[in-house]
N, C-alpha and C positions, 0 to 999 in steps of 0.2 A: 723452585728447585731447592730441595732440602739439602742437597750436597753443597759444600763450599766449592769455590772455583777450583782450588787445587785438587779436590776430590773428583770433580767433574773431569778435569784433564787426566787424572790418574785412571779413571774408569775408561776413558777413551784409549789411553795408552795401553791398557790391559786388554783391549778388544771387547769390552763388555758393552752391549747395545745400550744406547741412550734413549730415554723416553722423549716423546714429543714435547712434553712440558719442560724437561731439562734442557733440551736444545733451544726452545723458545726463550727460556730465561737467560741462558748464556748469551744468545744473540743480543738480547736487550742489554745485558751487562757489558757487552763489547762496545755498544754505542754510547752508553751512559758514562763509561770510564771506570765503572766498578771493576771490570776486567781490563787491565791495561794492555797495551800492545804486546808486551812480552808474554803475557798469558794467552792472548789470542794466537800468537805465533807458536806457542807450545801446543795448543789445541790443533792447529793446522798441521804441525809436524806429526803429532800423534795420529791424526786422521790419515796422513800420507802413508804411515807405516802399517796401520791396522785396518784401514778401510772403513766402510759403513755398509750396513744392510740396505736393501732397497727402501724399506720403511724409514730408516734413519735419513737416507738421502732425500726422500720426499718431504720429510718433516723439516730438514734443514732448508730445503728450497722454499717451503711454505713460510718458515720463520723469516727468511731473508726477504721474501715478497712483503710480508706483513711489517717489516721493519720500516717501511716507507709508504708512500702513496701508490695507488694503482691508477693509471690513466684511463679515463672513460673516453673511448673513441667512438661512442655511439653516434656522435654528430658527424663523423667522417663517413661519407657515402661510399659504399663499395666494400669489397672483401679485403681485410688487412692480413697480408702474408709477409713474413720476414725471412731472412736467411742469416745463418751464422756459420763461421768457419772456426775450427780449432787452431788455426794459424800455421803459417809456414813461411819459408823464405820466398819473397816475391809474390805472396798471395795478395792480390789486389782485386779479386773478383767483385767484391761488394760495390766498388766504385762504378763499375760498368753495369752490374746486375740490378742495382736499385732503380736507376732511371730506365733501364731496358724493361724491367717488369712493369713499371708504372706506365711506360709507353704502350704496353700491351693491355692495359686496363686494370691492373691491380693497384691497391694502395699499399705502399711499402713504408711502414714505420720503423726505420732501421736505427736502432740504438746500438752503436758500435763502441769498440774499445780502443785503448791506446796500446802501444807496444807492450808485450808480455814476454819476459825471458829473452830468448834469441830471435823471436819473431817480431815483425813490425805490426803496427796497429792502423786500422782504417782512419781513425780520427787524426792521428799524426800525419797521415798522407794527405788528407783533405785540408789540413791546416797549412799545407805548403802553398795553398792558394791565398794570395793576399786578401785580407779582410774576412775570410770565411769564418763564420761563427758556428761552432759545434754545440755551444751551450745555449739552449732556447727555453723560454718559459713554455709551460704546457699549452697555453692558449695559442701561442705563435706556432708551435709544433702542429697542433690540430688544424690551424688555418693553412699552413703550407701543405699538409697532407690533402686537404680538400681542394686547394687551388692548383697544386702542382702534381700531387700523386705520390711523392716520395720525399723523404727528408733523412739525411744521415747526421745524427746528432750523438753527442757523448752522453753518458749517463748523468742525469741531473742529480743534484744533492738530495732530492726527495724520493728518487726511485731507488729502491733496494740499497739504502745507505750501508747496510751491513756488507753487501757485496763489494761496494767501493772500498771499504776498509780491508776486507779479506783479499780482494784482487790485488791491491797495492802491496800488501804484506807477502802474498804468495810470490810476487814478482822478485822480491829481494830476500826470500828465505828458502829458496830451492824447494818449494812445495807446489810447483805448478802441475806436474804430471801426476795428478791424483784424480781418479774417475769421479768419486763423490763430490769433490770440490769443483771440478770442471762442470759437472752436471748442474749442481746447485747455482753456480755462477751464471752459466748461460741461461738457464730456464727462469731464474728469479727475475732477470732483466726483461726477458721476452714476455713473461706472464704479466709483469707490472706495466709494461709499455702498451699492452692491449692487443697484441698480435693474436689472430685467430688460428693461424697455422704457421709452421716453421719448417724450413728446409735446412738440414745440417750438412755441411761439407767437413767430413772428418779426415784429417790428413794422416797418412801412414808412411813412415820411412825415416831416413837418417836426419831429415830436416824438420821432422814433426815431433810433437810431444808424445805421440803414440808411435813408437818405433816398430811395433809388431802388429800384424793384422789381427791376431787374436785379441789384443788389448783394445784395438779400435772397435772390434765387433762388440765387445763387452760394453764399451762406452756408448755405442750406437743403441744397443738394446736397453741400456739403463736410461738413456735420454728418452727413448720412445715410451718406456714404462712410466717414468715420472711425468712426462708430458701428458700421457693418457689420463693419469690421475687428476691432472689439472684441467682436463677438457680441451687440450690442444692437439690437433693432428700434426704429427711430425714425420718427415721423411729424412732418411739418412743415406748419404753417399759416402763411400770410402774412396779417396783419391790419393795418388802417389805424390810423395814429397821426398824422393831420393835426389831431386835436383830442383833448383829454383823454378817457380811457375812463371812462365814468360821469360823475358830476358833481363829485366831490370830488378834491382834490389836497392832500396833506399827511398825515402819518402817522396821527394820531388821527381826522381827518375821514374818511380812506379806510376805516379800520377800522369806523367808524360806518356807512358806506354798505354795507359787507359784511354787517354785522349785520342791517341792514334786509332785505337780500335773503334771508339765511339764515332770518330770522323771518317772511318773507312779509308784511311790514307797513311802513308809514311811521311812523317814531317821532320825527322831528324836524321843526321848522317849515320847514326848507329843502328837504324831501324832494321829489324828482321821480322819475319812473319811469326807473330806470337800465336801459333796454331793451338798450342795446349791451353793457353789462357782463354782464348775465344771458345774453344770446344767445351771446356768445363763450365764457362758462363752460360752457354746455350743449354747445356744439360740441366743445370740447376734452375734456369729460368723456366724451362718446360715443366719441371716438377712443381714450381710455384704456381704456374698457370693451371695445371691440372688440379692441385689442391683447391685453388680458388674458383674452380669450375668456370674459368674463362674459356677453356677448351675441353674437348671430350677425352683426349688422350695425349700421351707424350709426343707422338709424332706431329700432331696438330699444333702442340705447344711450341715445338722446335721450329716448325715452319713459320709460325707467327713471330717468334723471337728473331729469326733471321731477317724477316721482312722489315721489322721495326728497326733493326740495326742498319740494314742496307739503305732504307729510305730516309735516314737522318732523324727519325722520330726520337730515338734514344739519345742522340747527341743534343737535340733541342731540349729534351726533358732534363738532361744533365745541366745545361746552361740555365734553365729556369730554376732548378733547385739551388744552384750556386748563387744566383742573383738573389733569390728569396732569403738565403742565409747570409747575405752581406758580402759575398765574394766578388772579386774583380773579374767580371766575365770577359773583358777585353784581353786579359792575360791568358785566357784559355786558348785563344787563337794564335798567340805567340808565347808558348810556355817557356821558351828559353829565357824570357824576361825574369822568371823567378828561379832559374837554374844558376845559382850564384856560387858555384864551386870555385875556390881560389886557384886550384891547380888540377889538371887532368893529365893522366899518363896512360899509355897503352902497354899492356903486358903481352909480349909476343911468344909464340910457341918456339921451343928450341929444337924440336925434332918432329919428324913425320910419324903419324900414328892415328889412334882413335881415342876419343874421350871415354874412358871406362869407369870413372868414379868421380863424383862431385860430393864432397863432404859439406852438405848444406848447413848443418847446425854450426859447424866451425866457421863457415863464411858469415853466418848471421852474427855470431859473437864478435868476429873481426869488425863487422860493420858497427856494432855497438862501441867497440874500442875506438873507432874513428870519430865517434860522436853522433852516429845515426840512431842511437837507442839509449836506454837508461840503465845505469847501475844502481841508482838510488831513487826512492819515491820522489816524484816531483822534479827530477833533474831535467834541465832544458836539453833539447836535442837540436842537431844541425840538420835541417831538411835537405841541404844541398849535397851532402856526402852520399856516396853510393857506388854500386858496381853495375856494369853492363856486361852480361855474359854473352859472348859472340858464338859460343858453341854449346850444344846440348849433349846429353849422353848418347853415345853411338856415332857422334859426328866425326868425320875424317878431318884431320888437321895436317897442314904442311908447315915446314919450317918458315918462320916469319909471319905466319897467320896471327892476327890479333886474337888472343884468348879472352882477355878481360880488359875493359876500360875502367879505370879507377878515378872517381871524382872525390877529391879530398881538399884539405886545407894546406896552406903554405908550410905549416910546421909539421905536417904528416911525415913520418919516416917511411917514405915510399919503398926504400930498399927492403925494410922489414916486411911491409905489406906484400911486396912481390914474392918474397921468400915463402911467406905463409900461403899465399894463393897457389903457388906451385906445389906446396905440400897437400893442399886441400883438393886440387883438381889433378887427377891421375891420367896420364897419357900412356896407352899401351900399344903394342904392335898388332894384337888381334882384336877385331871388332866384337864387342859384346852387344847383345840385344837390348835396346832401350826399353825401360819398364812401361807397362801399360798405364795410361793416365788414370782411367776410372777402374778401380779394383772391384768395387761392388756398387752397382747402380742404384740399388734400393734394398737396404738391409731390412730384413723382416724380423 
């Protein structure tokens, strides 16, 4: 790169397309320390405001892949298909979907992330299981994929290290909601991990990074185009995030909800039927099975997924995976053992009416404030804090119905939390139609 680093940033700031060589050199400088974090942050912010062309995005993705090693999964027998979500409040699909797809015959090399912005992360949720190891050496990862069929791991230090740096900086510099950065972050990991196909769940709504369907469509098409250049088949679904997915938000609580679905039973006093969570999981699993040619069509894929969920195969596969990754399998049968919230309160409805609005992003940020997420890179989180939402959009409520159960710490200002939750969940007299869960089943 003939440009100096400040000139490189200026070029991006002014919206002038960057060459493949310039991007490659800057990514290398980011890792060597030649470009310190404040300059990387400036580049991320410039990209946030001026965007990137498709070629720039593809070149950034390639440079991020090349910044580390690529896993060779040729020794893993079977078709390797992964899934990724852009994130939302209560989005816990991966925890169910990975073992379910593996039970159906796929190999699922799931390299997942930690919490980003106001949304939770799959790895943080899985680490609520005592002993669970999300960081695995490549050889162990390959062995678990062969023996079990799925593994949910965090990004290793050798896989797309440039993405690790950019991902952490985006989380604390308000540069998350940027299509080129989202695209390169997702695909650099998936390409490097060795996935042969990818199913994307792109969230749309007030609790998603993509608030508008038009932006989500652009992201879906960008992901498809860049994935195609890399030789990966990608399917994209747009799903609604105007309310939490399922009923739980918070790491251990969400894991608990997943266990219920995997076990086909209600095992806690707050249980409700998580129809939306289960429906979206089945839809995405059917897509994975069709891409992997396990089934001939989506209908056949859905039927197989339902069968493997109902007959206990997915639950057994989940336990196999947890055991292989060092987790305490016995705790899965009694998950209250790791639900260590110091204090639990119920917030009651004050009037009769209907739930007409849930400000999901605000609820996600409130959860972070309680300790369930991060404000700084590397900050520890409290797995035990969370919310259980007893009512969904369109639900009728009566006075004294429980609206939300809050799991917190003894020093939590529950009066303030209750005030905020009442602001974020609106009760009206007229019933509004609940939003459609799947907005676009397969973006072309």
